[in-house]
N, C-alpha and C positions, 0 to 999 in steps of 0.2 A: 449575422446579427451582432450589434455592438456589444451586447452582453457577453457573448462567447469570445469576441475579439479581446475583451478585457478580462478574460478568465484568470490569467496569471495575477493581474492586479487585485482581483477580488480575493484570490487565494491568500496573497500577502496581507490584504486588509483583514481577512478573517483571523489569520495567525496573530497579527498585531493586536486586534481587538481582544482575542482570547488571552494574550499575554498581559494586556492592560487590566482586564478584569481579574486575572489571577493575582497580579501584583497588588492591585487595589484591595482585593479580598484578604490577602495575607497581611497587608498593612493594617487594615481595620481590625481584623481578628486579633493580631498581635497587640494592638493598642488596647482592645477590650480585655485581653488576657492580663496585660500588665496592670491595668486598673483594678481588675478583680483580685490579683495577687496582693496589691497594696491594701485593698479593703479587707481581705482575709487576714493579712498581717496585723492590721489595726485591731481587728476583732480579737485575735489571739493575744495581743498585748493587753487589751482590756480584760480578757478572760484570765490571763496570768495574774494581773493585778487583783482580780477578784479572788483568786486562789490565795494570794498573799494576805489579803484582808481577812479571809476566812480562817487562816492558820494563826493569825495574830490577834483575833478578836477575843474579848473577854465576855463575861456573862451579861454585861449591860449594853453590848453593841447590837444595834439593829441590823440583822443580816438579811432582811427581806430582799433588798436590792442586789446584794452580793449573790444570794441564791438564785435570783431571777436571771442574773448574767450567766452564772455557771450552767444553769439548766437550759438557757436559751441557745446554746451551741448544739445544733442538731445535724450539721452537715460536715463540719471540719473534723477529720480524725485527729485525736490528741492522746498523748500518753504523758503522765506526770511521774517524774522520778525524784526520789529524795537524794540527799547529799551522798548517800552510799551507792547510788545507782539502782536501788530497788524500785520496782514499780509501785507507785502509790495509788494511781487512779488511771482510768482510760475511758474514752468515749468514742462512739461512732466507728469502731473497728469491728468488722465481722470476723468471728472465729469459725473457720470451716469445720463441719462436723467430722469428728474423729481426730482432730488435730489438737495438740497440746497448746493451751491458751498462752502460757508463759513463753513458749518457743515462738509462737506467731507474733506476740507483742514485741519481743526482743529483736526479732528480725525486722519488724517495722521501725523500731527505734534506730537500728543501725542504718536503715535507709534514710530516715529523717535526719540523722547526724550527717550522713554523706551529702545531703541536699542543703545542709546548714539551716535547717528549720528548727532552731532551738532558741528558747527565751529563758534566760536565767533570772531567778528571783531570789534575792537575799532576804532572809527572815531574821537576821540579827546573829551576831557571833559568827561561829563557823558553820552554822546551819544555812542551807539553801535548798531550793528545789528547781528542777528543770522542766519546762513545758516543751515537749517535742510534738510537732504537728506536721501534717501533710496537706497537700492540695485537696480540696473538696472534689467530690465526683463531678460536680458541675464544671469546675475549673479544668479538670482533666479532659472532660468531653469537649470543652471549648478549645483546648489546645489541638485536638484532632480535627475539629470542624473545618479549618481552612483547607486542609488537604482533601477532605471529602468534597468540599465545595469545588476545589480545583479540578478534581476528577470529574465531577458532574459537568462543569463548564467545558472541559476538554472533550467529553463524550458528546455534548451538544454540538460543539463546533465540528467534531468529526462527522457527525450525522449530516450537518449542513454541507460540509465539504463533499461528502460522498453523493449527496443529492444533487449538488451543482455539477459534479463530474458526470454523474449518470445522465443528467439532462443534456449536457454538452455532447456526450457520446450518442445519445438518442438522436439529437439534431444532426450530428455527422452521419449517422446511419441513414436517416431519411434523405439527406442530400446525396449520399452515395447511391442509394437505391433509385431515387428519382432520376439522377443523372444517367445511370446505367440503363434504366428502362426506357427513358426518353431517347437515348442514343440508339438502342435496339429498334425502337419504333420508327425513328427517322431513317435508319438504314434499310428497313424492311421493304419499302416501296421501290426505291431504286434498284435494290438487289433483285427483286422479282422481275423488274423490267429488264435488267441485264441478262437474267437467265432466259427470258423469252427471246431476246435478241440473239443470244448465243444459239438457241435452237434454230432460229431463222437462218443464221449464217451457216450452220451445219448442213441444212438442207440445200442452200444455194452453192456452198463450196465444200462438198463432202471430202475432198482430198487435201484441203488446206491443213498444213501442219501446225499452224498457230492457234487454230480454234480449240484443240484440246487443252492447250495451255491457258487460254482464256476461260475455258470451263473450270479448270482447276482453280484459277484465281477467284472466280465468282463463287465457287463452292467454299473457298476459304473465307470469303467475305460473309457468306451465309453462316459459317461456323462462328465467326467473330460476333455476329449479331445475336446468335443463340447464346453465346457466353455472356454477353451483356444482359440478356433477358433473364439469365439465371441468378444474377446478383440480387440479393434481397429475398429470394425464395429459398425454401429448403431444398438443397441439392439431392438428387437421387443417386445414392451410392450403390455401386455394384462391385463385385470382386473382379478386378482387372489386373493384368500382368503389368507391373509398373515399368518393367524393362521395355515393353512395347511402347509405352507412353514416352519414355525418355528418348527412345530411338526416333519416334515420329517428330518430337519436338526438335531434336538435334538436326534431323534431315531438313526440316523446314527452315531453321535458322541458318544452316550451312549453305543452302542454296542462295541465301540473301546476304551472306558474309563475304568479305574480300578473300581472295585466294590465299593471302598471307596468314589467314587464321586456320590453325590445325585443330581438329577435334579428335578426342579419344574417349571411348566409352568402355568402362571396366565394370563387369557385372558378374554375379554368381550364376549358379545353374538355374536355368529357366524351369518353370515360371515362378515369379515372385508375386504372389497374389496379394493385393491390398484393396480393401473396401474404400472406394472413392468415386467421385464424379470425374470421369476421364477427361472431358473437354476442359474443365476448369483447372485440373492439375497440369494438363498439357500446356495450358496458357501460362501457368506459373513457371514451368520449366523454360518456356520460350522467353518470358520476361527476364529471368535471371541470366540466361545465356546472352540475350541481347545486351544487357548491362555489362556482361563480361567483355563482349566485343567492343563496346564503347570505351571501357576502361583500358583496353589495350591499344586504342587508337587504330584499330583495323589490322593489327599484326601481332601474333603470339600464339600461345597454346591454351586450349580449354580442355580440361580433363573432367569427365563426369563419372563418378564412382558410385555404384549401387551396392549396398550391403544390407544386412539385417541382423536382428537378434531374435529373441523368443517371441516378442509381441510388437515389434516395430520394424519398419523399413526406412533406410537412410539413403538420401541422394546428396552427394557432395559435389558441388560444381566449383572447380578451381580454375583460376585464370592466372596469367603472368602479366597482369596490368600494373597500374600505378599504385594500387593498394588503398586502404582506407584507414585514416587515423583512428586510434582506439576511442577517442571521444565521440566519434561519429558512428560507431557500430550500431547503435540503436536509432540514431537520427535518420539513417538512410531509409528506414521504413515509415517515416513520417510523411503525410501528404504534403506535396510541394517541395520536398527536399530534392535538389538536383544540382549537379555540377556542370550540366550542359547549358549552353546559351539559349537553346530553343526547347529545352526539356520542360515537361509538365510536373515531373516528380510524382507520378501516380503509379508507375509500374510496380515497384516493390511494395508500395502501400496496399495495392490491390492483391498482390501475391500473399502478403501477410494476412489479410482478411480471409482470403480463400482457404489458406492452410490452417490458420488458427481458429477462426470463428466457424467456418463451415465444416472443416474436417477434424477439428480438435487436435491438430498436430502442432508442430513448431517450425519456424524458419528463422534463422539467425546467422550472423557472421561467425563462422567457426574459428577462423584465424585470418589475420591480414598483416602483411609487412609492407611498409611504404617502399615503393620502388621495385617490389618483387612479386606482389600479387595478393589475391584474396580468395578465400574458400567460403562459400555459402553452404549451409547444411539445411536440408529439408527432412523433417521427421514426420512419418505418417504411421498411424496405427494400422495393423493388419486387419 
């Protein structure tokens, strides 16, 4: 589907859109915060002027407007100091229970001075007073709002990204399962026919030495079809000796490898029991060994080392081939990745699905040196 072909472009589009929304949100919120700061500063300048008018008023001055301005401040924290630094008045500052009010107020005054939130009002002569103020609760909340909004936007796009990725993987799974089952179905009829013809040939030529080999190859085809049919269904896991599985896989690949390829299997004391689906894991071993043969161009050494710890079994398959660049250690397991002219790039991808999705194990490039060789590791739970 074109949607999944352009998945990377969609991913970048989502990231760009999220960044655009975040930057726009921060810009608008900062602009609103700046405007609100200016408005609060203007209010405090008017409030300070009202304080000056109150202190300089005589008995004939109408103070109704002045008192209305002073009492109208219900949100901006403010502390008024006289010329000696003593607290004259305060508003909108909550004193925690059990705390000394003077200590709390002087602490707030120190913070207000540090923020340069001070308005000085001269009252004549050497007398003056200072109006120290702080941001209102609304302004403080607004300053945090862009970051909260940014977090919400990021979470939203993360959910969208995960949903798209899950849909893509689900589509891939359906393609894998459909392809595998259809392959098994298409192979079923001709394999059955070949088995019947083999029986006919056995009856007609009972002493022919080639017929047992034909039987063996037909049985092999039957196992291949069974493996394909298991893709997509829950595999039946039984306790099997993994050393036997390795030896069978090596024996099969060895018979089909050039004579210049040498195999060595190193294993601990038998048996090493692992819960697994034997046909599928044998398929994995064969795929990795075949890739090793191809990497060596038909000549070199392949060493398969089986080991274990308390709860896992390990199979290391090392070759003396051309090696894999570090940047490609993960890419080799992607569908379609191949260095062969006629390769499909599905062997290692299938191996990864079998090991990691069906058996909850791991398969990865343990180490690789260009020009010297590569070691693949398969980890399986016991």
